[in-house]
Biotite code that builds the C-alpha atoms (Angstrom):
import biotite.structure as struc

atoms = struc.array([
    struc.Atom([0.000, 0.000, 0.000], chain_id="A", res_id=1, res_name="MET", atom_name="CA", element="C"),
    struc.Atom([1.331, 3.432, -0.944], chain_id="A", res_id=2, res_name="ALA", atom_name="CA", element="C"),
    struc.Atom([2.093, 5.983, 1.728], chain_id="A", res_id=3, res_name="GLU", atom_name="CA", element="C"),
    struc.Atom([-0.731, 8.538, 2.061], chain_id="A", res_id=4, res_name="PRO", atom_name="CA", element="C"),
    struc.Atom([-0.296, 11.960, 0.447], chain_id="A", res_id=5, res_name="ASP", atom_name="CA", element="C"),
    struc.Atom([-1.339, 14.001, 3.486], chain_id="A", res_id=6, res_name="LEU", atom_name="CA", element="C"),
    struc.Atom([-2.490, 17.600, 3.140], chain_id="A", res_id=7, res_name="ILE", atom_name="CA", element="C"),
    struc.Atom([-4.011, 19.915, 5.762], chain_id="A", res_id=8, res_name="PRO", atom_name="CA", element="C"),
    struc.Atom([-7.744, 20.655, 5.613], chain_id="A", res_id=9, res_name="ILE", atom_name="CA", element="C"),
    struc.Atom([-7.077, 24.284, 4.572], chain_id="A", res_id=10, res_name="SER", atom_name="CA", element="C"),
    struc.Atom([-5.028, 23.196, 1.530], chain_id="A", res_id=11, res_name="LYS", atom_name="CA", element="C"),
    struc.Atom([-7.575, 20.511, 0.584], chain_id="A", res_id=12, res_name="ALA", atom_name="CA", element="C"),
    struc.Atom([-10.334, 23.105, 0.816], chain_id="A", res_id=13, res_name="SER", atom_name="CA", element="C"),
    struc.Atom([-8.656, 25.489, -1.621], chain_id="A", res_id=14, res_name="SER", atom_name="CA", element="C"),
    struc.Atom([-7.256, 22.788, -3.944], chain_id="A", res_id=15, res_name="GLU", atom_name="CA", element="C"),
    struc.Atom([-10.586, 20.975, -4.373], chain_id="A", res_id=16, res_name="PHE", atom_name="CA", element="C"),
    struc.Atom([-12.770, 24.091, -4.012], chain_id="A", res_id=17, res_name="ARG", atom_name="CA", element="C"),
    struc.Atom([-14.714, 22.676, -1.070], chain_id="A", res_id=18, res_name="LEU", atom_name="CA", element="C"),
    struc.Atom([-15.691, 24.424, 2.111], chain_id="A", res_id=19, res_name="SER", atom_name="CA", element="C"),
    struc.Atom([-13.951, 23.297, 5.284], chain_id="A", res_id=20, res_name="ARG", atom_name="CA", element="C"),
    struc.Atom([-17.356, 22.349, 6.699], chain_id="A", res_id=21, res_name="SER", atom_name="CA", element="C"),
    struc.Atom([-17.964, 19.885, 3.825], chain_id="A", res_id=22, res_name="VAL", atom_name="CA", element="C"),
    struc.Atom([-14.594, 18.238, 4.478], chain_id="A", res_id=23, res_name="ILE", atom_name="CA", element="C"),
    struc.Atom([-15.342, 17.998, 8.203], chain_id="A", res_id=24, res_name="PHE", atom_name="CA", element="C"),
    struc.Atom([-18.752, 16.495, 7.347], chain_id="A", res_id=25, res_name="LYS", atom_name="CA", element="C"),
    struc.Atom([-17.003, 13.798, 5.269], chain_id="A", res_id=26, res_name="TYR", atom_name="CA", element="C"),
    struc.Atom([-14.734, 13.114, 8.252], chain_id="A", res_id=27, res_name="LEU", atom_name="CA", element="C"),
    struc.Atom([-17.730, 12.841, 10.619], chain_id="A", res_id=28, res_name="GLN", atom_name="CA", element="C"),
    struc.Atom([-19.532, 10.495, 8.232], chain_id="A", res_id=29, res_name="GLN", atom_name="CA", element="C"),
    struc.Atom([-16.451, 8.281, 7.998], chain_id="A", res_id=30, res_name="GLY", atom_name="CA", element="C"),
    struc.Atom([-15.997, 8.960, 4.282], chain_id="A", res_id=31, res_name="LYS", atom_name="CA", element="C"),
    struc.Atom([-12.489, 10.308, 4.916], chain_id="A", res_id=32, res_name="LEU", atom_name="CA", element="C"),
    struc.Atom([-9.856, 9.238, 7.416], chain_id="A", res_id=33, res_name="GLN", atom_name="CA", element="C"),
    struc.Atom([-8.462, 11.855, 9.809], chain_id="A", res_id=34, res_name="ARG", atom_name="CA", element="C"),
    struc.Atom([-4.684, 12.011, 10.216], chain_id="A", res_id=35, res_name="TRP", atom_name="CA", element="C"),
    struc.Atom([-2.498, 13.860, 12.737], chain_id="A", res_id=36, res_name="GLN", atom_name="CA", element="C"),
    struc.Atom([1.240, 14.460, 12.551], chain_id="A", res_id=37, res_name="LYS", atom_name="CA", element="C"),
    struc.Atom([3.370, 14.371, 15.669], chain_id="A", res_id=38, res_name="MET", atom_name="CA", element="C"),
    struc.Atom([3.810, 17.891, 17.042], chain_id="A", res_id=39, res_name="GLY", atom_name="CA", element="C"),
    struc.Atom([1.272, 19.420, 14.633], chain_id="A", res_id=40, res_name="ASP", atom_name="CA", element="C"),
    struc.Atom([-2.253, 20.236, 15.787], chain_id="A", res_id=41, res_name="GLN", atom_name="CA", element="C"),
    struc.Atom([-3.717, 20.486, 12.287], chain_id="A", res_id=42, res_name="ARG", atom_name="CA", element="C"),
    struc.Atom([-5.925, 17.778, 10.828], chain_id="A", res_id=43, res_name="THR", atom_name="CA", element="C"),
    struc.Atom([-4.686, 16.149, 7.639], chain_id="A", res_id=44, res_name="PHE", atom_name="CA", element="C"),
    struc.Atom([-6.442, 14.062, 5.008], chain_id="A", res_id=45, res_name="ILE", atom_name="CA", element="C"),
    struc.Atom([-5.148, 11.883, 2.197], chain_id="A", res_id=46, res_name="ASP", atom_name="CA", element="C"),
    struc.Atom([-5.311, 13.779, -1.116], chain_id="A", res_id=47, res_name="ARG", atom_name="CA", element="C"),
    struc.Atom([-5.921, 10.571, -3.127], chain_id="A", res_id=48, res_name="GLN", atom_name="CA", element="C"),
    struc.Atom([-8.736, 9.475, -0.784], chain_id="A", res_id=49, res_name="GLU", atom_name="CA", element="C"),
    struc.Atom([-10.500, 12.824, -1.276], chain_id="A", res_id=50, res_name="LEU", atom_name="CA", element="C"),
    struc.Atom([-9.968, 12.626, -5.054], chain_id="A", res_id=51, res_name="LYS", atom_name="CA", element="C"),
    struc.Atom([-11.606, 9.176, -5.142], chain_id="A", res_id=52, res_name="ARG", atom_name="CA", element="C"),
    struc.Atom([-14.508, 10.405, -3.016], chain_id="A", res_id=53, res_name="LEU", atom_name="CA", element="C"),
    struc.Atom([-15.193, 13.281, -5.401], chain_id="A", res_id=54, res_name="LEU", atom_name="CA", element="C"),
    struc.Atom([-15.030, 11.219, -8.607], chain_id="A", res_id=55, res_name="GLN", atom_name="CA", element="C"),
    struc.Atom([-18.404, 10.972, -10.342], chain_id="A", res_id=56, res_name="PRO", atom_name="CA", element="C"),
    struc.Atom([-20.112, 7.620, -9.917], chain_id="A", res_id=57, res_name="ARG", atom_name="CA", element="C"),
    struc.Atom([-21.956, 5.812, -12.708], chain_id="A", res_id=58, res_name="ILE", atom_name="CA", element="C"),
    struc.Atom([-25.595, 5.348, -11.682], chain_id="A", res_id=59, res_name="LYS", atom_name="CA", element="C"),
    struc.Atom([-26.475, 1.744, -10.856], chain_id="A", res_id=60, res_name="GLY", atom_name="CA", element="C"),
    struc.Atom([-22.829, 0.748, -10.441], chain_id="A", res_id=61, res_name="ARG", atom_name="CA", element="C"),
    struc.Atom([-21.790, -0.492, -6.974], chain_id="A", res_id=62, res_name="PRO", atom_name="CA", element="C"),
    struc.Atom([-19.381, 1.725, -4.983], chain_id="A", res_id=63, res_name="ASP", atom_name="CA", element="C"),
])
């Protein structure tokens, strides 16, 4: 398994043009995994995980 490409919520918000509240909602719903780095109080998420979550789904196709 590849090492996660961790980015802070603020960077993810601007890069993917999402509000911080939407990202936190995904975290609460368990759609994204929350990461912390030692000595850093910010919350990080995996860029690739967010990319996959935002990809359009084909209707009728299983997730």
